N, C-alpha and C positions, 0 to 999 in steps of 0.2 A: 605873612602875606601869601596868599594863594597865587599860584601860577595859572591864570586863566587864559585860555585862548581867545583872541579877539575874533569877532566876526568880521569878514572882509566884505565891503560893499561891492555889489555887483556893478561892474563897469560897463557903461553903454557908450559906444563911440558917438561922438557928437555929430558926425556926418550922416549917421543912420537914424531915421525916425523910429520911434518905438512902434512895435506891432499893434495893430488895432484889430479888434474882432469885427466881424460883419463883412458886408460885400465890398466895402471900400478897400480893405486890406487885400482883397483877392483880384482886383482889377489888373489886367495885363498879364496874368499868370496862366490864363487859359481855363479858368473855372467858370466863365460866363457861358451858360448853355441855354440855348444854342448860340454859337458865336455870331458875331457880326460879320457878313461876307467880306466886307472891306478889311477887317482885321486878319481874316484867313488869307486874303490876297496879298497883304503886306508881308505876312509871315512866310508864305511860300516864295515871294519875291526875294526876301532876305536870304533864304536858303538856296536861291538860284533855280528854282523850279516853279516859276510863275504860271506856267501852262497847266500845271497840275492842280492848282487852287480850285477852279470851277468843278473839275471832275471829282475832287475830294469832297467839296461842300455838297454837291449834288448827291453823291453816293450816301453820305451820312444823313443828309436832310431827308432823303427818301426813306431811310430807315428810322426816321424820327429821333436820331441821336441815341439809339438803343443798341445794345448788343444783340447777337443772335438769340440769346436767352431771355431778352426782353428788359434787361436792367439798363437804366440810364447811364450813359458815360458821364464821368465827372470832370475830365479835362481834355479839351479838344486839341491842345498842343502836343499831348502825348500821342493822340491818334494821328495827328499830322506828322510827327517825327517818324512813327512806324510806317506811315504811307510812303514818305520820302525814301526811307531805307528800302522798302520793298520795291519801290519803283526803280531805285538805283540797281538793286540785285537783278531785276528783270531786264533792264538795259544791258548789263553785263552778260546775262545769259543769251540775249538776242544777238549780241555781238560775237560771242563764242560760236553760236550756231551758224551765223553768217560766214565766219571764217571757216568753220568746218565744211560747210557746203561748197565754198569756193575752192577748196582744196589747198588752202594756205598751209595747213598743218600736215598734209599728206606727204608721204616720202616718195 
């Protein structure tokens, strides 16, 4: 009798639905381009920067959701995450400059 290896069945958790192709599987992940302004507002509100949502949307809407090279962006949530990160860095820089101007760090 030969010793053959059995194939194992791929296990799929019961609480996770199987992946489907098409636009239904991509909803909610940021692939809808251009995004719905309400979804952008909700995303920025969840991140704690609700005031930046209209600025972000207007900036990319004016650019027709295209990069400087002219290619279409594929995921608006990636752009929003980068926007929030850059905004936070700018806030930190402004705070440091204000402290430096006020003489807080001077000896």
